VEXLO-698812 format. One record per residue: x, y, z negated of N, C-alpha, C, O in turn. Coordinates in pm, whole numbers, padded with zeros to 5 digits, always signed. Last residue first. Layout:
REM VEXLO-698812
XYZXYZXYZXYZ
...
This chain:
REM VEXLO-698812
-00643-00944+00858-00780-00964+00888-00777-01080+00965-00882-01127+01010
-00432-00900+00546-00442-00947+00702-00596-00987+00714-00663-01041+00626
-00199-00686+00365-00346-00751+00407-00348-00795+00557-00290-00747+00655
+00041-00721+00155+00021-00729+00297-00132-00777+00297-00177-00878+00243
+00171-00480-00064+00071-00567-00058+00059-00583+00082+00065-00480+00150
+00439-00402-00267+00414-00420-00120+00289-00527-00108+00305-00645-00140
+00583-00214-00522+00481-00296-00472+00451-00298-00316+00441-00193-00253
+00827-00128-00751+00755-00094-00621+00674-00228-00617+00692-00325-00690
+00954+00096-01026+00882-00029-00967+00823-00010-00842+00773+00098-00812
+01265+00247-01066+01108+00263-01033+01070+00126-00966+01132+00064-00880
+01525+00355-01245+01469+00240-01209+01316+00273-01173+01249+00326-01261
+01736+00630-01167+01629+00587-01284+01565+00457-01187+01561+00468-01065
+02070+00790-01203+01981+00725-01146+01869+00667-01246+01885+00654-01368
+02243+01091-01219+02231+00938-01257+02129+00901-01182+02093+00976-01091
+02082+01419-01253+02201+01335-01232+02169+01187-01276+02082+01164-01360
+01821+01538-01305+01965+01569-01376+02080+01494-01370+02167+01495-01457
+01693+01415-01129+01735+01568-01082+01851+01613-01182+01943+01691-01159
+01796+01088-00997+01749+01177-01097+01771+01340-01076+01865+01380-01008
+01744+00851-00738+01832+00945-00810+01733+01054-00893+01621+01092-00857
+01625+00497-00806+01608+00640-00733+01704+00757-00835+01726+00753-00956
+01622+00202-00726+01699+00290-00782+01671+00437-00707+01691+00473-00591
+01317-00030-00733+01427+00064-00659+01503+00153-00770+01456+00174-00881
+01217-00335-00770+01261-00229-00840+01341-00147-00729+01419-00200-00650
+00910-00507-00684+01046-00489-00692+01105-00391-00762+01023-00344-00841
+00678-00759-00532+00709-00641-00633+00871-00644-00617+00941-00730-00565
+00445-00852-00274+00589-00851-00333+00596-00722-00438+00535-00616-00427
+00178-01037-00197+00226-00935-00284+00361-00947-00320+00398-01040-00390
+00025-01155+00103+00102-01173-00005+00144-01033-00080+00140-00927-00018
-00265-01141+00205-00154-01232+00251-00036-01270+00128-00015-01380+00078
-00573-01097+00128-00451-01060+00079-00354-01170+00088-00349-01267+00013
-00798-01027+00402-00741-01118+00266-00600-01062+00245-00531-00998+00325
-01113-00926+00529-00975-00878+00496-00922-00996+00401-01001-01054+00327
-01377-00950+00545-01284-01045+00588-01135-01033+00565-01053-01124+00582
-01492-00706+00455-01484-00822+00362-01394-00950+00408-01348-01033+00330
-01411-00399+00463-01382-00520+00565-01360-00650+00468-01254-00689+00419
-01536-00260+00265-01526-00184+00393-01504-00321+00492-01579-00341+00588
-01559-00347-00003-01672-00263+00049-01668-00221+00209-01761-00167+00270
-01375-00549-00079-01477-00573-00133-01592-00488-00043-01698-00542-00012
-01111-00447+00091-01173-00586+00076-01307-00613+00032-01367-00700+00096
-01098-00193+00032-01096-00236+00147-01155-00388+00157-01243-00422+00237
-01085-00201-00248-01195-00136-00202-01203-00205-00044-01305-00262-00007
-00828-00339-00301-00984-00403-00349-01091-00318-00284-01197-00377-00265
-00661-00154-00194-00660-00323-00124-00803-00358-00180-00887-00405-00104
-00697+00066-00335-00707+00051-00191-00729-00083-00137-00807-00111-00046
-00600-00046-00601-00746+00005-00587-00782+00006-00417-00884-00049-00376
-00329-00089-00559-00421-00206-00570-00558-00179-00569-00638-00269-00543
-00249+00166-00501-00244+00057-00409-00325-00058-00413-00378-00117-00319
-00294+00273-00763-00373+00335-00664-00369+00243-00551-00475+00230-00491
-00097+00122-00909-00247+00104-00941-00345+00157-00813-00446+00099-00775
+00138+00245-00789+00111+00106-00781-00054+00091-00789-00124+00055-00695
+00184+00510-00847+00107+00493-00739+00043+00333-00721-00060+00302-00662
+00392+00521-01034+00250+00538-01095+00136+00497-00961+00021+00460-00984
+00603+00335-00859+00595+00405-00987+00433+00404-00992+00362+00308-00960
+00505+00295-00499+00601+00289-00615+00563+00381-00754+00500+00486-00745
+00388+00108-00226+00358+00221-00324+00481+00195-00406+00551+00095-00390
+00249+00025+00069+00342+00027-00001+00350+00139-00119+00316+00255-00094
+00045-00211+00261+00038-00105+00162+00180-00112+00083+00227-00217+00040
+00050-00316+00585+00119-00320+00466+00105-00187+00370+00149-00077+00402
-00200-00504+00787-00137-00387+00733-00080-00385+00590-00138-00434+00493
-00239-00699+01069-00209-00699+00922-00172-00546+00900-00120-00478+00988
-00337-00671+01322-00363-00779+01280-00344-00791+01107-00410-00864+01033
-00495-00364+01480-00387-00441+01396-00413-00567+01329-00522-00574+01273
-00711-00249+01605-00653-00381+01636-00540-00466+01570-00503-00582+01591
-00835-00026+01497-00762-00012+01612-00681-00133+01652-00588-00118+01731
-00933-00146+01271-01022-00098+01376-00943-00101+01483-00975-00179+01573
-00693-00142+01105-00763-00273+01159-00845-00256+01258-00844-00343+01345
-00628+00148+01091-00557+00066+01140-00603-00092+01200-00563-00145+01303
-00886+00227+00972-00838+00288+01110-00748+00204+01168-00766+00174+01286
-00843+00105+00713-00981+00054+00815-00929+00114+00958-00935+00039+01055
-00648+00243+00623-00624+00107+00663-00725+00054+00755-00705-00021+00851
-00734+00501+00615-00622+00470+00693-00585+00321+00742-00526+00283+00843
-00938+00476+00449-00957+00525+00589-00863+00477+00683-00885+00427+00793
-00776+00419+00214-00891+00310+00252-00905+00352+00404-00884+00263+00487
-00672+00644+00184-00562+00529+00214-00687+00419+00290-00678+00359+00397
-00858+00841+00099-00770+00861+00211-00696+00730+00259-00664+00721+00378
-00948+00680-00137-01027+00673-00019-00951+00727+00121-00971+00675+00231
-00784+00780-00353-00766+00631-00282-00845+00628-00160-00796+00559-00070
-00651+01082-00283-00746+01014-00344-00736+00872-00282-00684+00853-00172
-00278+01127-00308-00396+01136-00242-00513+01067-00323-00483+01000-00421
-00027+01022-00367-00081+01101-00466-00248+01138-00417-00328+01175-00502
+00035+00750-00211+00087+00854-00299-00013+00925-00380-00080+00861-00462
+00128+00462-00003+00047+00528-00119+00133+00640-00186+00253+00636-00212
+00186+00406+00336+00263+00460+00215+00160+00525+00118+00107+00631+00150
+00122+00175+00525+00049+00274+00469+00131+00302+00329+00133+00225+00234
+00224+00024+00843+00266+00058+00693+00204+00181+00651+00219+00284+00716
+00232+00011+01094+00131-00078+01010+00145-00066+00869+00086-00137+00787
+00454+00142+01217+00318+00186+01216+00221+00122+01142+00116+00184+01124
+00660-00066+01194+00658+00038+01088+00514+00099+01087+00453+00111+00980
+00553-00374+01267+00604-00245+01310+00589-00153+01202+00498-00171+01121
+00554-00722+01295+00539-00616+01215+00604-00502+01249+00725-00517+01264
């Protein structure tokens, strides 16, 4: 697994990430990892489901990893943020 098969989910519309995932698969990637944290987690789930249901039906979710990251806060200190990693396999 290389870093180029990772799609980081942020604030763009879900279809931007769906395009990125389908491009990876069409380019020959066997698996693609969706990574998101915080409020973008639900968008990552949306992207995985849109890819599976509408674009590449043979895609399967191989595994889902959840975790917590400590991020620095603007006013000092740290805050815990949830993370998710969804591994899609074709």
